[in-house]
N, C-alpha and C positions, 0 to 999 in steps of 0.2 A: 636346172641348177642343182648343185650338190653342196651341202653344208659340210665344210671341212672342220674337223675338230682338232685344233692345235694345242688347246689347253682347257682348263676348267672354265676360263672366261668365255669360251664359246657356248657354254650352256646358259643361254640367255632366253628371256621371254620372246625376243624377236626370232631367235632360231627355233624355239618350240613352235611358234606359229608357222614357220617355214616347213619344218619337218612333220609336225603332227597335223596341222590344219591344211597345209597346202601340198603335202605329200612329197616333199623333196627328200632324196636319199642323203646318207651321210658317208663320210670317209675320214679315216684317221690321217692327220698330217704326219710328215716324216719325223718330226721331233717327238711326237707322241708314240709313234711306232718304236722308235729307238728307246724311249723311256720304258715302255711296256716290256720290251725284250730284255732290257738290262735288269729291271726289277724282278722279272720272272727268273732269270738266271741267278740273281742274288738270293731269291727265295729258295730255289732248289738247293743251292749251296748251303743255306742255313739249315734246311731239313736234313741234309746229308751229314752236317757237322754236329747236329744236336738231336739225334733220333729219340732220346728219352724225354725231350721237352714236350709237354702236352700242347698240341695245336689243334683246336677244335675242328673236327671234320677232316683232318689230314693225318696226324699221328694218333688221334683219338677217334672214337665213334661219334655218331650224331645223336642228338636228343638225350634220352635217358642213358645212353651209353657214352656220355661225354667224359666220364671218368675212366673208361676202358681204353688202355693203350693198345695199339694195333701193331702186329708184326708187319714187315715190309710187304709180304704177300697179301695180308688183310687190307693194307692201305690201297694197294692196286685194285683189289677186288671191290672195295668200297667206292673207289673213284669211278669205276665203270659199271656199277650196278644200275639196272633200269630204274627210271623214276618211280616213286611210290604211288603217284597219281597223276592224272592228266588234268583234271579239273573237278573242283568240289562246289563251285558256285551254282546258284539257282536264280531264277527270275530273269528280268530283261538283260540283254547283252549291252555292255558299254559300247558307245560309238567307236568306230575305228580310229578317229582322231585321238581319243583318249587312250586307246591301246598303244598307238604309236608314241604318245607322250610318255607312257610308262616304259616302253622299250628304250626310248632315248634316255630316260632316267637311269636305266641299268648301266649305261655306258659311263656314268659319272665316276664310279669307283675305278673302272678299268682305265680311263684316261688319267686319273690321278696317279696311277702306279701302285697304290696301296693295296689293291686287290691281288696283285701278283698273279693274275690269271694268264693262262696260255694265250698266245697271240691268235691261235686258231679259233679258240672260243670267242675271244673279243671280236674278231672279224666276222664270225658267224652271227653274233647278235646284231652287229651293225648291218649285216646283209639282210636282216629281217625287214629293214626299212626301205628296201629297194622296190616296193610296190607289190610284192607277193601277198597272197591271202594270209591273214594273221589269225592266231588263235582267238576263239570266241571266249570272252571273259564276262561272266555273268556277275551282276553287282551284289546280289544277296548271298550270304553265307560265306563270304570271302575273308571276314575278319578272323585273325589268328594271332599267335605270338609273332610279332613283326609282320611280315607280309608273306609268310610261308606258303599259304594256300594259293594266293594269287600268283606268286612267282613260279610255283610248280606249273600252274595253269599256262603261264606265258612261255616258259622255257623248257617244257618237258621234252620237246623234240631235240634239244641240245644236250640232254642228259642221257648217259648210257654208254655203250661200248666205245664210242669215240672220245669220251671225256678223258681228261688228264687229271693228274693229282691236283687237288684244290679246286678244280673248275666247277664241280657241281655245287660246292658250298658258296662259291662266288656268284653263282646264278640264283640260288634260292635264299640267300641270306642278305643282310643289309636292307636298304630301302631303295627300291626303284620306283615303286608306285607313288609314294608320298610326294616326291618332287614333281613327277609327271602330273598327278591329279591336281596338285596345288597350282601348277603353272596353267593348266587348262582352266581352273577356276578363276585365276587372275585375269586371263585373257577375256573370259566371258563377262566377268563382273564389270570390267571397265566399260565395255560396250553396253551392257544392260543399264549401267548407271547413267550413261549419256542419253540413252533412249528414255529412261525414266524422267530425267530433267526436261526433255523436250515435251513429253506427254503432259507433265504437270504444268508446264508453261502454256500449252494449248488449253488446258483446263482453266487456268487463270484468265486467259483471254475470253474463252467461250462463256464463262460464268459471269462476265462483267465485273470481276473483282477489282477493287482499288489496288494501286501499286505501292502503297506505303510500306508494307512489310518487306519489300524487295528493293527499297530505295538505297542506292549506293552511299548516301549520306550516313547510313547505319554502319558501314564497314569499320570505322575506327572504334565503334562501341563494342564490337563483337569479340575482338581479340582472338580470332579463330580463322586461320587461313582457309580452312575447308568451307566454312560458312561464307567467307568473303568470296571464294571461288564460285559458290552457288549464285550469289548476288550478281557477280560479273556475268555469269552465263545467262541468267534470266534476263539481265538488262540487254544483252545482245539479242536474245530470242524475242523479246517483247519490244524491241526498238521499232518505232513507227506504228505502234498499236493505236487503234482508234480510241480516243479518250472521251468523246462526247457521249453523254448518257451513261457513263460508267459509274458503278456503285461508289458512293462517297463515304458512307458510314462503315463502321468496323465489320470486317468479313468474318464468316464462321471460322472457327479455330483450325479446321483441317486445311484451310488455305493460308492462314496467318503463320503457321509454324513450319511452312515448307523450307524456309532458309535453314532452320535448325535441324530438321530431320534429314533433309537432303545433304546438309553438311556432314552429319554423322555417317551417312551412306558413303560419301567420298572419303571420310577418314578411315572407315573399315576397308574400302577398296584399296586405299594406299597401304594399309597393314597387310592385306592379302598379297599385294604385289611385292612388298618387302619380304614377306615370308617365302614366296616362290623364288625370288631372286637369290635369297640366302640358301635355300634348300638345293637349288640347281648347282651350287658350287660347294656343297658340303659332302665330305667323305663320310659314309655311314656304314661301312662294311663291318662284319664281325666274323673272324678277327681281322685286324689290319696288320699288314707287314711293314715295319719300319726298317728301311735298308741300312746298310753299314754306315752310310754317311750321317744318318740320324741316330743310330744305336750301334756304335762300333763295339767290337771289331767285325761282327758277322751279321748284325741286325737282330731283330726280335719280333715276335708276334704278340699282339696285345688283344685280349678279349674285350669287347665293347658292348654297349647297349645302343649303338647307333641306329639299329633297325627300328627303334621306337621313336616316333616323330610327333610329339604333342603339338608342335607349332603348326603342323599340317592340319590335323583334325580340328584344332581349336580355331584356326582361320576359317575353316568350313562352317563350324558352329556359329561364329560371329557373323559370317555373311548370310547364312540362313536366317538368323535373327533380324538382320537389317531388312531383308525382304518381308519377313513376317511383321515387322514394326511398321513398314510403309503400307502394308496391305489394307488395314482398316482406314488409313488416311485416304487411299484411293476409293475405297468403298463408300466412305462418308461423302466424298465429293460427287460420286455418281448419284447418290441419293439426294444430296442437297441441291444439285444442279436442276432437279426437276421441280423445285419449289419456286413459285413466282416471287415470293418474298425475298428470295436469295438472288435470283438472276434478273428479275424484272421482265422475263419473257411472258408472252400471252398465255394465260392458264388454259384457255380453250384449245389452243393448238398443242400445247406441251403435254397436258395430262388429260384433257377432256375427250379428245378424239383418240381413243386408245389405239386404234389400229395404225395411227401415224406416230405412235409414241414409243420411246425406249424405256418407259417407266418401269416395266417389269424387270429390266436388267438390274435395277437397284436391289431387288430381292436376291437375284443370283450373286451379286457382288458381296453381300453379307456372308453367304455360305462359303464362297471361295476364300474370303479373308480368313474365316475360321479354319479352313483347310490349310492355308498357308501357315497359320500359327501352330496348328497341330503338327505340321511337318517339321517345324523348326526346333523341336525339342533337342537339347544338346546331346551329342553322342559322347559318352564318357567311358573310361575304362570299366568294363563290366565286373561285377562282383565275383562271377565264377572264374575259375582258373584254367589250368591246362590239364593234361592227362598223364604227366610223368613228373619226376622230381625237379625238373628245371624249367619247364614251360608253364609258368604259373600265372602269367598275365597276358591279356589280349589287347591289341591296339584297335580302337574303333574307327579306323580310317575309312573303310568303305561305307560304313553306316553313316558317318558324317557327310561323305560325298553324296550319298543317296538322299539324305535329309535336305541338304542344300539344293539339290536338283529338284526335289518335289516342291520346296518352298518357292524356288525361282519359277517353276512351271505355273504355279498358282498366281504368283505375282505378275507373270506375263499375261495371264487371263485378265487380271484386274487392270493392267495397263490397256489392254484391248477394250475392255468395257468402258474405261474412262475416255479413251480416245474416241470410241464410237459415240458416247454420250455427248462429248464436246462437239463432235462433228454435227450431230443432230441439233444441238443448241444453236450453233452458228447458222445452220440451214433455216431453223425457225426464225431466227433474228434477221435473216437475209443479209448477212455481212461476211466479209473475209477476215481471217485472223491477221496478225502481224506478218509482214513480208517473210521473215525468217521461218515462220511456221507453215507457210503455204505448201511447201513440198511434202511435209509430214501429212497435212490434211489431204492432199491429193492422193498420196499412197494409201492412207486409211480408207478413203472413199472408193478406191479401186477394189478393195476387198470387202468393205462394209459400206455399201452405198447408203445414201440418205434414205430413211424409211418413209415410204409413201404408201405402202399397203402392207397387209399382213404377210409375214414370211418367217422363216426359221432364223430368228435373230441369234439364238444360241450357236447354231452352226456357223454363222458368219463371224461371231466372236471367236470361236475356236480357230477358224481360218486365219483371222487377223493375228491371234496369239501365236499360231504356228509360223506365220510370216515374220513376226518379231523375233521368235527364237531362231529361225534360219538366218536372219540378218545378224543376230548376235554372234553366231558361230561362223559367219562369213560363208554360209552355204547359199546356193542359188535361191532367190526369193523374189516374190512380186513386190516386196517392200524394200525400198532402197533410199536411204537418206543422203547418200553421197552425191 
């Protein structure tokens, strides 16, 4: 299948999944092709009619030469000069799905018509999504004024002798990475949130917790649709739960507050999705060309700051902080589940016979929770500036994306630890969980079998966390909740 781009409305989360995650190519619809051709012609007419008007990167120079007006010969030479760099990033490479999302994000300005890019360049960028090998984009060292370093990295092959007037600036300015990264984040977080609710429900069941804090009768008291949604989801997952012998007195706080903290998780997931949906339809170029219909009689170019996208990196900051906030909750439950006073499970089997126990996983959980919180420090505009008279602020986009990824990775480890501990508790108690949780328990035990003798528990936890992460990004995985 091919995703056809007929308007900005086609830049949706559903289409990001198709193009970036599932590898479908893209094509421009006939109306978009006509729009891009018309706006390109109008732009060239505007430049011809007003050669003394400063237009950044077209009639003027780039960067610290923004105030330098160029002759016609200098404009042509600037438009075809080789790219200044191919890549400046270091560290791990971003997954190909993320690179595809950023390339799709570059087409937003083109489809809008406001970039006034040549049709050849627009089609060349779209063709990058046809399944060919893509540039390697390393995550560290990419933050710059706007997305300059990353965009050079992505589109250096399209810059040079074949470039036309304005094209290089349309490739390396504005924001392509912010909508792509935020969309990838939104797709991941919705699935990770669903997994988290399932694992915490398994923990409630395995630890013999009472169900009062999740009672649907509390919904009118909460005045919070996200917390109400958590109660509804837990009620479904815990339907048919075995109630005989279940703890009647008040549960430890880490279980009692699940409605509130998971409700906040859903609230932030919703904010991230809203940010992604907005950014996918936002024109962010610099400069933008307003055609004669908007700025008669010949149109005009407007310098903008659209390349700086705080909504993107703050959405990443918030999401990282949610995982970091939930991390010690999971760690406390791993620890508390090993205490007979909490679960009522036989102490001899649960902690006394160490070789059959998951007790030592509680120690690992505390360390991993600390790592999740260390990773979730917010990425903000750094105090240092640029290296010339106009590039004096840097956007912390890739740092925020990296921080969220590290916090999420550690949270996945904690979900794996919690799921493994809950599985062991159910095995010690010799009972099954609620019917809706049995598929989850089955898949957990495929990767982390019930502990019956000494083995590398840490390695099994890592395998389970990796399976969780693969499921979240819809990659082939031994773990499958569907």
